[in-house]
C-alpha positions in Angstrom: 19.1 19.6 -6.0 20.2 16.2 -4.6 24.1 16.0 -4.1 23.5 12.2 -5.8 24.4 11.5 -9.2 22.3 9.5 -10.6 25.1 7.7 -13.0 26.8 7.0 -9.9 25.9 3.3 -8.4 28.6 1.6 -7.2 30.2 2.4 -3.8 33.6 3.4 -3.8 35.5 1.0 -1.3 38.7 0.8 -1.4 40.4 -2.0 -2.9 42.4 -3.9 -0.4 39.1 -4.7 1.0 37.2 -5.8 -2.6 36.7 -9.3 -2.5 37.7 -10.6 -6.2 34.7 -11.8 -8.1 34.8 -15.3 -9.2 36.1 -16.0 -12.9 32.5 -16.7 -14.7 32.9 -19.0 -17.6 31.9 -17.5 -21.2 29.2 -17.2 -22.9 30.5 -19.7 -25.7 31.9 -22.4 -22.6 28.3 -22.3 -21.5 26.4 -23.0 -25.1 28.6 -26.2 -25.1 27.5 -27.2 -21.6 24.1 -27.1 -22.5 24.3 -28.2 -26.1 25.5 -31.4 -24.4 23.3 -31.8 -21.9 20.4 -31.7 -24.3 22.0 -34.4 -25.8 21.8 -36.4 -23.2 18.5 -35.7 -22.3 14.9 -36.6 -23.9 12.7 -34.6 -25.8 10.3 -33.1 -23.5 7.0 -31.8 -25.1 7.1 -28.2 -24.2 3.5 -27.7 -25.3 1.7 -28.9 -22.0 3.5 -26.5 -19.9 2.7 -22.8 -19.5 5.3 -20.2 -20.3 7.1 -18.8 -17.0 6.8 -15.6 -16.3 9.2 -13.4 -15.8 10.1 -13.0 -11.7 9.0 -9.2 -10.7 12.1 -7.7 -8.6 9.9 -5.4 -6.4 7.1 -5.1 -4.2 6.6 -7.6 -1.4 7.1 -11.6 -1.2 3.7 -12.7 -1.1 4.5 -16.4 0.1 6.7 -15.7 3.1 6.6 -17.8 5.9 4.3 -17.6 8.7 4.7 -18.0 12.3 2.9 -20.8 13.5 1.4 -20.5 16.6 1.1 -24.3 19.0 -2.2 -25.4 19.8 -3.8 -24.1 23.2 -3.9 -27.6 24.7 -0.1 -27.3 25.0 0.2 -23.4 26.5 -0.2 -22.7 29.9 -2.8 -20.7 31.1 -2.5 -17.0 31.7 -3.6 -16.9 35.2 -1.1 -19.2 35.8 2.1 -17.6 34.2 3.2 -15.0 37.3 2.2 -17.2 40.2 4.6 -15.8 43.4 6.2 -17.4 46.1 3.5 -18.0 48.5 0.8 -17.8 46.0 -1.7 -20.6 45.6 -2.5 -22.2 42.6 -6.1 -20.6 41.8 -8.6 -22.1 39.9 -9.3 -20.8 36.1 -12.3 -18.5 36.0 -13.0 -19.9 32.3 -14.9 -23.2 33.1 -14.3 -24.3 29.0 -10.5 -22.9 29.7 -9.0 -24.8 26.1 -4.9 -24.0 28.1 -3.2 -26.1 29.9 -3.6 -25.6 33.8 -1.3 -28.2 35.2 2.4 -26.2 36.2 4.6 -29.4 36.5 3.4 -30.9 33.2 4.1 -27.7 31.5 7.3 -27.0 33.0 8.6 -30.4 32.2 7.8 -30.2 28.5 9.1 -26.8 28.0 12.1 -26.2 25.8 15.1 -25.3 27.3 16.1 -21.9 28.2 17.5 -19.6 25.2 19.9 -17.7 27.3 20.9 -17.3 31.5 19.6 -14.2 32.0 16.0 -12.7 31.8 16.6 -9.1 30.6 12.9 -7.9 32.0 13.7 -9.3 35.3 17.2 -7.4 35.3 15.8 -4.3 34.2 12.6 -4.2 36.2 12.8 -6.6 39.0 9.9 -9.1 37.7 9.1 -10.8 34.6 5.5 -10.4 33.0 5.6 -13.7 31.4 7.0 -15.7 34.6 6.7 -19.7 34.0 6.7 -19.3 29.7 9.4 -16.7 29.8 12.3 -18.6 27.4 14.6 -17.2 29.9 13.0 -18.1 33.0 15.9 -20.3 34.8 16.9 -16.9 36.0 13.6 -16.1 38.0 11.9 -19.3 38.3 12.1 -21.4 41.6 10.6 -24.5 41.6 6.9 -23.5 39.9 6.8 -19.9 41.2 8.8 -16.5 40.2 10.9 -14.4 42.2 10.3 -10.6 42.6 12.5 -8.0 43.5 12.0 -4.3 44.2 14.2 -2.1 42.2 15.5 1.4 43.5 13.4 3.4 40.7 10.2 1.5 41.6 9.0 0.8 37.6 7.7 -2.3 37.4 7.3 -3.1 33.5 8.4 -0.8 30.6 6.7 2.8 30.3 4.4 2.5 27.4 1.0 4.3 27.0 -2.0 3.9 24.4 -2.9 0.5 25.0 -6.3 -0.1 24.6 -8.9 -0.5 27.5 -10.9 -3.1 27.4 -14.0 -1.1 28.6 -13.4 1.0 25.5 -12.6 -1.8 23.1 -16.4 -3.4 24.7 -18.1 -0.1 23.8 -16.5 -0.3 20.2 -17.2 -3.8 19.7 -21.3 -3.5 20.6 -20.8 0.0 18.1 -21.9 2.1 21.5 -19.6 4.3 21.4 -20.1 8.1 21.5 -19.2 9.6 18.4 -22.1 12.7 18.6 -18.7 15.1 18.2 -17.4 13.3 15.1 -20.9 13.3 13.6 -21.7 17.0 13.9 -17.9 17.6 13.0 -18.5 15.7 9.8 -21.2 17.8 8.9 -19.8 21.2 9.4 -17.3 19.9 7.0 -19.1 18.5 4.0 -21.2 21.9 4.1 -18.4 23.9 4.1 -16.8 21.7 1.6 -20.0 22.4 -0.8 -20.1 25.8 0.0 -16.3 25.9 -1.3 -17.1 24.2 -4.3 -20.0 26.5 -5.3 -18.3 29.5 -4.9 -15.4 27.8 -7.1 -18.2 27.0 -9.7 -19.1 30.8 -9.3 -16.2 32.2 -9.6 -15.4 29.8 -12.9 -18.7 31.4 -14.3 -17.7 35.0 -13.5 -14.4 35.1 -14.8 -14.2 31.9 -17.6 -11.4 30.3 -15.5 -10.8 28.0 -13.1 -10.7 29.1 -9.5 -7.1 29.9 -8.4 -7.6 27.8 -5.2 -8.0 24.6 -7.2 -5.5 24.9 -10.0 -2.1 26.9 -9.5 0.4 25.7 -12.5 3.4 24.2 -11.5 5.3 27.1 -13.3 3.6 29.4 -11.3 5.7 28.3 -8.1 9.2 28.0 -10.3 10.9 31.3 -9.4 14.5 30.9 -8.9 14.8 34.7 -7.4 12.0 33.9 -4.6 13.3 30.8 -3.7 17.0 32.1 -3.5 14.8 34.3 -0.6 13.3 31.9 1.4 16.5 29.8 1.6 19.2 32.3 2.5 16.2 34.9 4.4 17.3 37.5 2.8 13.9 40.1 2.0 13.5 41.1 -1.6 13.1 45.2 -0.3 14.0 46.2 -3.6 11.5 44.3 -6.0 7.7 45.3 -5.6 5.3 43.5 -8.1 2.4 44.2 -8.8 -0.3 40.9 -8.5 -3.4 42.1 -9.4 -5.4 45.2 -10.8 -9.0 44.9 -9.1 -11.8 47.2 -10.2 -11.8 51.1 -8.9 -13.6 51.1 -5.3 -14.5 53.8 -3.2 -13.6 55.9 -0.1 -15.1 57.2 2.9 -16.6 60.2 0.8 -18.0 58.4 -1.8 -15.0 59.2 -4.3 -14.0 56.2 -6.6 -10.2 55.6 -6.0 -7.5 52.9 -7.8 -6.7 50.2 -6.1 -4.1 47.6 -6.2 -2.7 44.8 -4.5 1.3 44.9 -4.5 3.8 42.5 -2.6 6.3 44.2 -0.8 8.8 42.6 1.6 7.1 39.6 1.3 3.9 41.2 2.3 0.8 42.2 0.4 -0.3 45.7 0.5 -3.3 47.6 -0.8 -2.6 50.9 -2.0 -5.3 52.9 -2.9 -5.4 56.3 -4.8 -5.8 58.5 -1.9 -2.3 57.2 -1.1 -3.5 54.8 2.6 -2.4 51.4 2.6 -3.5 48.5 4.5 -2.5 45.2 4.8 -3.9 42.1 3.3 -3.2 38.4 3.9 -3.5 36.6 7.6 -4.5 38.6 10.5 -1.7 39.8 12.2 -1.5 39.3 16.3 -3.4 42.0 17.5 -6.3 41.2 15.2 -6.5 37.9 16.4 -9.6 36.8 18.6 -7.9 35.1 21.6 -9.9 32.0 22.9 -11.2 32.9 26.9 -10.0 30.8 29.8 -12.8 28.3 29.1 -12.1 27.4 25.3 -9.8 25.0 24.1 -6.3 25.8 22.8 -4.6 23.1 20.4 -1.3 22.5 21.4 1.6 23.9 18.8 5.1 22.3 17.5 7.8 24.0 16.4 8.8 21.8 13.8 12.0 24.3 12.1 15.2 22.4 11.9 13.9 19.1 14.2 15.2 15.6 12.3 12.1 13.1 11.6 12.1 9.5 12.0 9.5 8.8 9.4 6.5 6.3 9.6 7.4 3.2 8.7 5.2 -0.7 8.2 6.4 -3.2 9.7 10.0 -2.1 10.4 8.8 1.2 12.3 8.0 -0.5 15.1 8.3 0.8 18.9 11.6 -1.0 19.7 13.5 0.4 16.2 12.4 3.8 17.6 13.2 3.7 20.9 16.9 3.0 19.1 16.8 6.0 16.6 15.6 8.2 19.9 18.5 6.8 21.4 20.8 8.0 18.8 19.2 11.7 18.4 15.8 11.4 16.5 13.8 14.5 17.6 10.5 13.1 16.5 9.2 10.0 16.1 5.7 8.8 14.1 3.7 5.2 15.1 3.4 2.5 12.2 0.3 3.5 9.1 -2.8 2.3 11.4 -5.9 1.5 9.7 -8.7 4.1 10.6 -11.2 1.2 10.4 -9.7 -0.9 12.4 -8.9 0.9 15.4 -12.6 1.9 15.5 -13.7 -1.8 15.5 -11.1 -2.4 18.6 -8.8 -4.9 17.0 -5.8 -5.5 19.5 -3.1 -6.1 16.9 -4.0 -2.6 14.9 -3.9 -0.8 18.6 -0.5 -1.6 19.2 0.6 0.0 16.4 -0.1 3.7 18.1 1.8 2.8 21.2 4.3 4.8 22.7 7.3 5.0 24.9 8.3 7.2 27.3 11.6 7.9 25.6 9.3 9.7 22.7 9.0 13.2 23.8 7.6 14.5 20.1 5.0 11.7 19.0 2.7 11.5 16.3 0.3 8.7 15.5 -0.3 8.2 11.5 -3.6 7.6 10.2 -5.0 6.0 6.5 -8.5 5.6 5.9 -10.6 6.3 2.4 -13.7 7.5 4.2 -13.7 10.9 5.6 -16.3 10.0 8.6 -14.6 7.0 9.7 -11.5 9.2 9.5 -12.9 12.1 11.6 -14.7 9.0 14.2 -11.0 7.4 14.6 -9.5 11.3 15.3 -12.1 11.8 18.4 -11.3 8.2 19.2 -7.9 8.6 19.8 -7.7 12.2 21.0 -9.5 10.7 24.1 -8.0 7.9 24.9 -4.2 7.9 23.4 -1.4 9.8 24.3 0.3 11.6 21.5 1.5 14.9 20.3 0.1 15.1 16.4 -1.5 13.0 14.1 -0.7 12.9 10.2 -2.9 11.5 7.6 -1.2 8.9 5.4 -1.5 10.4 1.2 1.3 8.6 0.5 1.0 4.6 0.5 1.7 2.9 -2.7 0.1 -0.2 -1.5 -2.3 -1.0 -4.4 -4.7 -2.8 -1.7 -5.1 0.2 0.1 -4.8 2.5 -3.0 -7.6 0.9 -4.7 -9.9 0.9 -1.7 -8.8 5.4 -2.0 -6.8 5.9 0.5 -3.1 6.2 1.2 -1.8 8.0 -2.5 -5.4 7.9 -4.1 -6.3 10.8 -1.6 -4.2 13.3 -3.7 -6.7 12.6 -6.6 -10.3 12.6 -4.0 -9.3 16.3 -3.4 -13.1 16.8 -2.3 -12.9 14.0 0.2 -9.6 14.8 1.4 -10.6 18.7 2.2 -13.8 17.2 4.2 -11.5 15.0 5.9 -9.1 17.4 7.1 -11.8 20.3 8.2 -13.8 17.7 10.2 -10.7 16.1 11.9 -9.6 19.7 12.8 -12.5 19.9 14.7 -12.6 17.3 17.3 -8.5 17.2 17.4 -7.1 19.1 20.1 -3.5 18.3 18.6 -1.7 19.5 15.3 -3.1 17.4 12.3 -0.1 17.2 9.6 -0.1 15.3 5.8 2.0 12.8 4.3 2.0 12.9 0.4 4.0 11.9 -2.8 4.6 14.3 -5.6 1.9 13.3 -7.2 0.3 9.6 -8.5 2.1 9.4 -12.0 5.5 10.9 -12.6 4.3 13.3 -15.4 1.5 15.1 -13.3 2.7 16.6 -10.3 -0.2 18.6 -8.0 1.6 18.2 -4.5 2.3 22.1 -5.2 -1.8 22.4 -5.3 -2.7 20.4 -2.6 0.2 22.7 -0.2 -1.7 25.8 -1.4 -5.1 24.6 -0.4 -3.7 22.9 3.0 -2.4 26.3 3.9 -6.5 26.8 4.1 -7.4 23.8 6.2 -5.5 24.7 9.2 -2.8 22.4 8.8 0.4 22.3 11.0 2.7 20.8 8.7 3.3 18.6 5.3 5.8 16.5 4.3 6.8 15.4 0.5 8.0 12.4 -0.7 10.0 13.3 -3.7 8.7 10.7 -5.6 5.5 9.6 -7.4 3.1 6.5 -6.1 4.2 4.9 -9.8 8.2 5.6 -8.9 8.8 3.3 -5.6 12.1 3.8 -5.4 13.5 3.0 -8.4 14.2 6.5 -9.7 16.2 9.5 -7.2 14.0 12.1 -5.2 12.9 15.1 -6.8 14.3 17.7 -4.4 13.8 20.6 -7.0 10.0 20.1 -7.0 10.5 19.6 -3.1 11.7 23.2 -3.0 9.6 24.5 -5.1 6.6 23.3 -3.1 8.5 24.6 -0.2 8.3 28.1 -1.3 4.5 27.6 -2.2 3.7 26.4 1.7 5.4 29.6 3.1 4.8 30.3 5.9 3.1 26.5 6.9 6.6 24.4 7.6 6.9 21.8 5.0 9.1 19.1 5.3 11.3 17.2 2.7 12.3 13.6 2.4 13.8 11.2 0.2 17.7 9.3 -0.3 19.2 10.8 2.7 21.9 8.5 4.2 24.7 11.3 5.7 24.9 14.2 7.4 26.0 15.9 4.0 22.9 15.0 2.3 21.0 16.6 4.9 22.6 19.9 4.6 22.7 19.7 1.1 18.7 19.1 1.2 18.4 21.6 3.8 20.2 24.5 2.6 19.1 24.1 -1.2 15.6 23.9 -0.7 14.2 26.2 2.3 12.5 23.2 3.5 11.4 23.4 7.6 13.3 19.9 7.7 14.2 16.7 6.9 12.2 13.2 7.3 14.6 10.5 7.3 13.0 6.6 6.3 15.4 4.5 4.4 18.7 6.0 5.7 18.0 5.6 9.5 16.9 2.0 8.4 20.5 1.3 7.0 22.1 3.5 9.3 20.2 4.5 12.5 23.1 6.3 13.9 22.3 9.0 11.0 20.9 11.2 13.5 23.4 11.7 15.9 26.2 12.1 12.6 23.1 15.1 11.9 23.5 16.4 15.0 27.5 16.3 15.6 28.1 17.1 11.6 30.5 14.3 10.9 30.8 10.2 9.7 30.7 8.1 12.8 33.1 4.9 11.9 31.1 2.4 14.1 32.7 -0.8 15.2 30.9 -4.0 14.1 30.8 -4.9 18.1 29.3 -1.1 18.9 26.6 -2.2 15.7 26.1 -5.7 17.8 25.5 -3.7 21.3 23.0 -2.0 19.4 21.1 -5.1 17.9 21.1 -6.4 21.6 19.8 -3.1 22.7 17.0 -3.6 20.0 16.3 -7.5 20.7 16.0 -6.3 25.0 13.4 -3.8 23.6 11.6 -6.7 21.5 11.2 -8.9 24.6 9.9 -5.8 26.8 7.9 -5.0 23.8 6.6 -8.5 22.3 7.4 -10.5 25.3 9.6 -13.1 26.6 7.6 -16.3 25.9 8.0 -18.7 22.6 6.0 -16.4 20.6 7.5 -13.0 22.0 10.9 -14.4 21.4 10.5 -15.8 17.9 8.3 -12.3 16.9 11.3 -10.0 18.1 13.6 -13.0 16.1 11.6 -11.9 12.9 11.3 -8.3 12.9 15.2 -8.0 13.9 15.8 -9.8 10.7 13.7 -7.5 8.7 15.5 -4.7 10.0 19.1 -6.3 9.0 17.5 -6.9 5.1 18.7 -2.6 5.3 21.4 -3.0 7.8 23.5 -5.2 5.6 23.5 -2.5 3.0 25.7 -0.3 5.2 29.5 0.4 4.4 31.8 1.0 7.2 33.3 4.3 7.1 36.8 3.3 7.1 36.4 1.2 4.0 35.5 3.7 2.0 37.0 6.3 -0.2 34.2 8.6 -0.5 31.0 8.8 1.0 27.8 6.4 0.7 24.6 7.3 -1.4 21.8 5.5 -0.5 21.9 4.5 -4.4 24.7 3.3 -4.2 25.4 -0.4 -4.2 28.5 -1.9 -3.0 30.2 -4.9 -4.9 31.5 -8.1 -2.3 33.9 -6.7 0.6 35.4 -7.8 3.5 35.2 -6.1 6.8 38.3 -5.1 9.3 37.2 -8.3 11.5 35.2 -11.3 11.4 31.9 -9.9 12.5 31.9 -7.0 10.2 31.8 -9.5 7.3 29.1 -10.9 8.8 27.1 -8.4 8.9 28.0 -6.8 5.7 26.3 -10.7 4.0 23.1 -10.9 1.6 22.6 -14.2 2.9 19.7 -14.8 5.0 21.4 -17.7 6.7 23.7 -15.1 7.5 21.8 -12.8 9.3 20.4 -15.9 11.0 23.6 -16.3 12.5 23.3 -12.8 13.5 19.9 -13.3 15.5 21.3 -16.6 17.5 24.1 -14.2 19.3 21.5 -12.5 20.7 18.2 -14.9 20.8 19.4 -18.4 20.6 19.4 -21.4 18.3 16.4 -21.5 15.8 14.0 -23.9 15.7 14.8 -26.5 13.4 12.2 -25.8 11.2 12.4 -22.3 10.8 12.7 -20.4 7.6 12.6 -16.4 7.0 12.5 -14.7 3.9 12.0 -10.6 4.4 9.2 -9.0 2.9 10.6 -6.4 0.4 12.2 -8.1 -2.8 12.8 -4.6 -4.2 16.5 -4.3 -6.0 16.7 -0.5 -5.6 19.1 1.0 -3.5 
């Protein structure tokens, strides 16, 4: 159901913008040169060297250069960073502090500023990095910091979900009260055991596996039903028998035949005496509504929303702010490991931070142990601000998979059920699942999991139309995603995979019956895809507008990671990681037809020098772009992108 041609893998660029390839030497010429070179070189003993392995073109670069931190003795003590005019130099409260306390010596050894204006000072009237800011010339006078009042009264970035010191102390001392989580986990474990016994007894009685645990893929591959769901037309003429259970007795004790039929999309029991009654979920009249003192879970209207996928490394808070400016409806933080959150690691808690502009924000958790996940759900529900929680069931990374988390949960359905049932008991917000089609390409199981999820109080499910093994080497299977959307009714299901334009979005949404679309790589290549979807048009964004977008990202990064030396370099490296995807974009004005996500462009020149620079695949050119925004890089700076996948 996708509108992508798997054989069309080259972007169609207008001829006047294509750079002609350099002439290559023929194989005969190359062979002659190799023969001449081998004749002049002395023979070497080839048996002493092991054979070279073929270079792997997927996965991540393992030997990437790391950010080298300066020694503590060369850093200014944090207690002295934000001294204002009139403040006396206070003594450090730590007698064995390893940091520098001589402000004059620090300022004299401090490198020159990277720019004349400090974004934090200009925006909020003060810079929280004070004397160590790499743009400090804008607010440092002598050995003190200037502070100015702003009309809106805001003094810093509007972020939440920062780990409190008292909570961190309780977590590290293992004194946090998880009584609620432990009780919920015991109840969930008991419920799973009961369901397993019922399934075994049902299998023994009927001789067939229980239908709630195994559903063949062909059972949901019904084109008529799917068409009705997509178009919204009811099947008024079709009445299908589902089962014929044994005859029952009416109120007078007389036997009457009962059969279950589907009419207008609803199950109905028709008895022999002509009486009918509704089967399935209870209607609003039959529901027992909670009293005023009982907790009511928050609900979210998922349908028709655009959803920015949780992206490891690249789905950071500054990038999510960019996507919100372009119209993304739903955002989700980067995948956070439940075990690390429970240990109070600040680096892990940084992944769940939320900006005020994220009006519908979720936290994605990854874990392999049900009790750990339930505890983490309680911890976040009591100490974090979010609208929904998502369980990661799609991570293909081997380290996560071998520990039983990520996509491995698709094979550990007993653990998954216990995890979900326990988390829903401790959460006051909706719980969602994000999964792939399967672990292995030939054995799709997502449709089974979707049907089971309807029994677990799951608010929404997202399916990435690829298996764990496929990664990104094949196109997403939107036909199968559509089948899962039919099986999920009435629970909303989102699809994910290969959406790069509003045309892709419309094709996937209208042909599958999904409730919405999650966008991942498409948002990394062109974050303004959300605005294109809202306005239903292609936006021929100029190079200067794209540079302004990158400038916003660096400013947001200086707010989030800091404007000191380490914060600037973190911002630069995350910017370069993003540029490793952004350079794949081909401007609309250069194309003969719409670019698809699997199409790799030939070498081309832009309409101006900046557009040509942004299309470069060279790391050195990406560094030049970063220097336009963050100043010159250090002399020993080196960068290698995290992902080395050759898949477009």
